[in-house]
C-alpha positions in Angstrom: 149.8 163.9 250.1 150.5 167.0 248.4 148.3 169.3 250.0 150.3 168.0 253.7 153.6 169.2 252.2 152.3 172.5 250.7 150.9 173.0 254.2 154.7 172.3 256.0 156.5 174.3 253.3 154.3 177.6 254.6 154.8 176.8 258.0 157.5 179.1 259.8 159.6 176.0 261.2 160.0 175.4 257.6 161.1 178.9 256.4 163.4 178.7 259.7 165.3 175.7 258.4 165.8 177.0 255.0 167.1 180.1 256.1 169.5 178.2 258.8 170.6 175.8 255.4 171.3 178.9 253.1 173.4 180.5 255.9 175.4 177.3 256.2 175.6 176.8 252.5 176.5 180.8 252.5 179.5 179.9 255.2 180.9 177.0 253.7 180.8 179.0 250.4 182.4 181.8 251.4 185.3 179.7 253.3 185.7 177.9 250.7 186.4 180.9 248.6 189.0 182.5 251.1 190.5 179.6 250.9 191.3 179.1 247.6 192.0 182.9 246.9 194.8 182.3 250.3 196.2 179.8 247.8 197.1 182.1 245.2 198.2 184.6 247.0 200.5 182.4 248.6 201.7 180.9 244.9 202.7 184.4 243.6 203.9 185.4 247.2 206.5 182.6 247.0 207.1 182.8 243.2 208.3 186.6 244.6 205.8 187.8 242.1 205.4 190.8 243.8 204.5 194.5 242.6 206.5 196.7 245.1 204.9 199.9 244.3 201.4 198.7 245.2 202.9 197.2 248.8 204.5 200.6 249.5 200.7 202.3 248.6 199.3 199.9 250.9 201.5 199.7 253.4 201.1 203.7 253.7 197.3 203.5 253.6 196.9 200.4 256.1 199.7 202.1 258.8 199.3 205.9 257.9 195.6 206.6 257.3 194.5 204.3 260.3 197.2 205.7 263.1 195.2 208.1 264.0 192.0 206.3 265.1 194.1 203.2 266.2 195.9 205.4 268.7 192.7 207.2 270.2 191.1 203.5 270.6 193.5 202.5 272.3 194.9 205.1 274.7 191.1 205.5 275.6 190.7 201.6 276.2 193.5 202.1 278.4 192.8 205.4 280.3 189.3 203.8 281.4 190.9 200.6 282.3 193.2 202.8 284.1 190.3 204.4 286.2 188.9 201.6 287.5 192.1 199.2 288.2 194.6 202.0 289.7 191.7 202.9 293.2 191.5 199.7 293.3 194.8 197.9 293.1 195.8 200.4 295.8 193.0 200.0 297.8 194.2 196.3 298.4 197.9 197.1 298.7 199.0 196.4 295.3 199.6 199.6 293.6 203.4 198.2 293.0 201.7 195.7 290.1 199.7 198.6 288.5 202.1 198.9 285.8 202.5 195.0 285.3 198.4 194.6 284.7 198.2 197.3 282.6 201.1 196.4 280.4 199.9 192.2 280.1 196.3 193.6 279.2 197.8 196.0 276.7 200.7 193.3 275.3 198.9 190.7 275.1 195.2 191.5 273.8 193.9 194.7 274.2 196.5 196.3 272.2 196.1 194.0 269.5 192.3 193.3 269.7 191.6 196.8 269.6 193.8 197.8 267.1 192.4 195.1 264.6 188.6 196.7 265.5 190.1 200.1 264.0 191.5 198.6 261.4 188.7 196.6 260.3 186.2 199.4 260.3 188.5 202.2 258.4 190.9 199.9 256.5 189.4 196.6 256.0 185.8 198.3 255.2 187.7 200.4 252.4 189.4 197.5 250.7 186.2 195.3 250.4 183.9 198.3 249.2 186.9 199.4 246.5 187.3 195.5 245.2 183.4 195.0 244.8 182.7 198.7 243.2 185.4 197.3 240.4 183.5 194.0 240.6 180.0 195.3 240.0 181.7 198.0 237.3 183.1 195.1 235.6 186.8 196.2 235.7 188.1 193.1 237.6 186.6 191.5 234.1 188.6 193.7 231.7 191.8 192.7 233.5 191.0 188.9 233.3 190.8 189.8 229.4 193.8 191.3 229.3 195.6 188.6 230.9 196.2 190.4 234.5 195.8 188.4 237.3 193.6 190.2 240.2 194.9 188.3 242.8 198.4 189.3 242.1 197.4 193.1 241.0 194.6 193.3 244.0 195.4 190.8 246.2 198.7 190.2 247.0 200.0 194.1 247.7 197.1 194.3 250.7 197.8 191.1 252.2 201.4 191.4 252.5 201.0 195.3 253.2 198.7 194.0 255.9 201.1 191.1 257.6 204.1 193.6 257.4 202.5 197.0 258.5 200.2 195.5 261.1 202.4 194.6 264.0 204.1 198.5 263.6 200.4 199.8 264.3 200.3 197.3 267.6 203.6 198.2 268.7 203.3 202.0 268.6 199.6 201.3 269.9 200.6 199.2 272.6 202.8 201.9 274.0 200.7 204.6 273.7 198.3 203.0 275.8 200.9 202.0 278.4 202.0 205.7 278.8 198.1 206.6 278.7 197.8 204.0 281.2 200.0 205.4 283.5 199.7 209.0 283.5 196.3 208.2 283.9 196.8 206.0 287.4 199.0 208.3 288.6 195.9 210.8 288.4 193.7 208.2 289.8 194.8 206.8 292.5 197.5 208.0 295.4 201.1 207.3 296.1 201.3 206.1 292.8 204.7 207.2 290.7 205.7 207.1 287.2 209.2 205.4 288.8 206.9 202.7 290.7 204.5 202.5 287.2 207.6 201.5 285.1 209.5 199.6 287.3 206.3 197.7 287.7 205.9 197.6 283.6 209.0 195.9 283.1 208.9 193.6 285.7 206.2 191.8 284.1 206.3 192.4 280.5 208.7 190.0 278.7 210.2 189.3 275.8 208.2 186.4 274.8 204.7 188.1 275.0 206.2 190.8 272.9 207.2 188.0 270.3 204.1 186.6 270.7 202.2 190.3 269.9 203.6 190.9 267.0 203.6 187.1 265.2 199.7 187.2 266.6 199.2 191.0 264.6 201.1 190.3 261.5 198.1 186.6 261.3 195.5 189.3 262.4 196.6 192.1 259.5 197.0 189.8 256.6 193.6 188.3 257.7 191.7 191.5 257.8 193.4 192.1 254.1 192.3 188.6 252.3 188.6 188.5 253.8 187.8 192.2 252.9 189.6 191.8 249.4 187.9 188.0 248.8 184.5 189.6 249.7 184.5 192.7 248.3 185.9 190.0 245.0 182.8 187.5 245.3 180.3 190.9 245.2 177.2 190.7 243.4 174.8 192.8 241.7 174.6 196.8 242.0 175.2 199.6 244.7 173.1 197.2 247.1 176.0 194.4 246.3 179.1 196.4 247.2 177.4 197.0 250.5 176.0 193.7 251.3 179.9 192.8 250.2 181.2 195.5 253.1 179.2 194.7 255.6 180.3 191.2 255.7 183.9 191.6 255.1 183.5 193.5 258.4 181.7 190.8 260.3 183.8 188.0 259.0 186.7 189.6 260.1 185.5 190.3 263.8 185.1 186.7 263.9 188.5 185.9 262.0 190.5 187.6 264.7 188.8 186.7 267.7 189.1 182.9 266.8 192.7 183.3 265.6 193.1 185.4 269.2 191.5 182.2 270.5 194.1 179.7 268.7 196.8 181.7 269.9 195.9 182.0 274.1 195.5 178.2 274.0 198.6 177.4 272.1 200.9 179.6 274.0 199.3 180.8 277.4 196.9 177.6 278.3 
C-alpha cells in the first residue's frame, strides 16, 4: 500500500492536482487579503482620517505622470479603429454614423479599458513594487512599531487618488480618441467632413453613457490602486519577492477590471 501511494505521488496527474490546489489556495488568500484591506481603507475613509497631502501627491502621480502614455494608447486605438471602420461605413452608405460608432466605442469601452491597461502597466506596477520594497526592507514593520497604520498612510491615499483621478484621465483620453478618430476618418474615407463627423458624435452620445463611464473609471482607479498596494504589502522574500508581487499585481488588476467591466455591461446595457 505504501508503495502504491509513493507511486501515485510521483505521477504527473498528482503533481498537477497539487499545483491546482496551491493556485486555488493562493487565489482565496489573495482575495481575502484584498477584501480585508478594503474594509480597513473604508474604515479610515468614513472616519475622515485622510492625509490630504499624501492624496494630492498620489493624485499627481496617478494622473499627470500617466497621462502621456494613456493618451498615446487610447489615441492610437481610435486611429486604428477609424482606419478600418470609416471606409467600410462609407461603402455601405453609413458615413453619417461613423462618429456615432467611434464615440460610443470610445466612451463605453475602449477609452476606459485602454486607460486602465495603461495605468496598470505604469502606475499599478510602480505602486506594487514600492510597497513590496518597503515590506522586504522592514519599513512597514517599522511603521507598525511606531503605531502608524499602513492602511491609513499607504493604502488610503493611493486608493482615494486612483478613484478621484481616473475619471479625469478617462475623459481626456476619450476626448483625444474621438478627435483622433475623426481626423483619421476624414483622411481614410471620402465624403467624410468634420461637420458630418461631429454631428454624428452628438447624435449618438448621451449623458447616461458619460455618467456610466465616469462611475466605471472611478471603480477602475480605486480597484487598481487597492490591488497593487495589497499585492505589494503582502510581498515575501527579497528581490524575487518584489518581482513576484509586481507581476501578481498586474495580473490581478487586469482580471479585476475586465470582470468589473463585464458587471457594468450586464447591469446597464444588457
